[in-house]
N, C-alpha and C positions, 0 to 999 in steps of 0.2 A: 505494500500499500503505499503511494507517494502522497506528500503533502506539499504544495507548491507556495512559497512564501516569496514573493517579489521575485528575484532571478535566481534564487537557491531552490533546489529540489530536495527533499529530505526522504530517505528511505526509512519507513517506520520498523521495518524489521530488523535493519542492521543498524540503524540510528546514525547514518553517515549522512553527510552533505555533499552535493556537486555543485561546482558553479557553473557546469554546462547548461544550456537553454533546454527546457523540458519539451519532449515530444508532445502535442497535443492530439489525443486519440479520444475520439467520440466512442463512448461504450453504450449509450442508450440512445438510440434513435426513435423511441417510443413517444416523441411529443405528440401532442394533441393540439391540432390547429384551433385556435381561438376564433369563433366566428366575429365578422366586422360587418356592422350595417352602414351602409352609405345611403345619406339622406338624398331623395331625388331633387330636393329644392337647393339644398346649399352645396352638396358635393362633399359634407364633411363626413368622416367616418367615426365610428366608435365601435369597442369591443363590447362584446355582449357574452351570454353563456347559453349553453344548450336548453337549460329549464326555461328560459325567457322564449327562445325560439319555439319550443313545444308548445307554451302557453298560447303564443301568436298563431301557431300552426292551426290550432283548434278554431280560430276565428275564421281562417281561410280553407277551412274543410281539410285539413291536414296537408296543406301545400306551403311547406316553408319558402320556397322558392319565390313564390307570389309574395308573400311579405317582405322577403328581402328586396324584391324589385320595385315594392311600393312603398317603402320606410320613409318616413319623415320624422326630422329630429323634434324634440319639444319645442325648441324655441321657434322654429319655422312653423310648427303646427300652430302655436299661438298666435303668430301674426295673421296666418291664414285664416283661422277662427273669427279673427277680429275683423274681416272682411279685405284684408289688403290683398293684393293681386301677388303672383309669384315674382314678379319684378321687384315690386315695393318690398317684398320680404327679403329677397335676396340683396337688395340695397341696404337694407336695415341690418341685415346681419352680416354684412361685407363679405358677402360672396362672390367667387369669381367664376361660378358655375354657370353656364350659358345654354345647358340643354334645353330644348324645347319641351314642355310639358302639355298634353292635350287635355282639354277640359273634362273628358270621360275617366282619363287615367287619374286626374287630379281629384276628381269625386270619389272614386273607389278608393283611392289613397286615403282621404280624408276620414271616409267611413272606418277604414281599417286600422288607422292610427290612433293612439289617445285611448283616453276613458271615456267611454259613453254610458249613460245610464240606459239599461236596458229594461 
């Protein structure tokens, strides 16, 4: 077992140190990719977790990809629900995103995102 401290490498079995640079070896490639949500209004991304996606999948009849493609961030959602246009929302949130969004797509995304009383 080796411990790396700065430029020194300590061998815990023999308790000796060496000045040579340690070789970086990845032993665990079982990394789980953390899902990212990208806002269709601002283009900003945020990390999420699988439990949140599972909960949102129920609202889209189990289609997580649909939710991912229609995600709107909370600040953008607040502006849109106040009656602001997409361009006004982007300007207010300092977004450089210029992707066009159709009216039907925006309506569907607004229904899907945020908390609604049912």
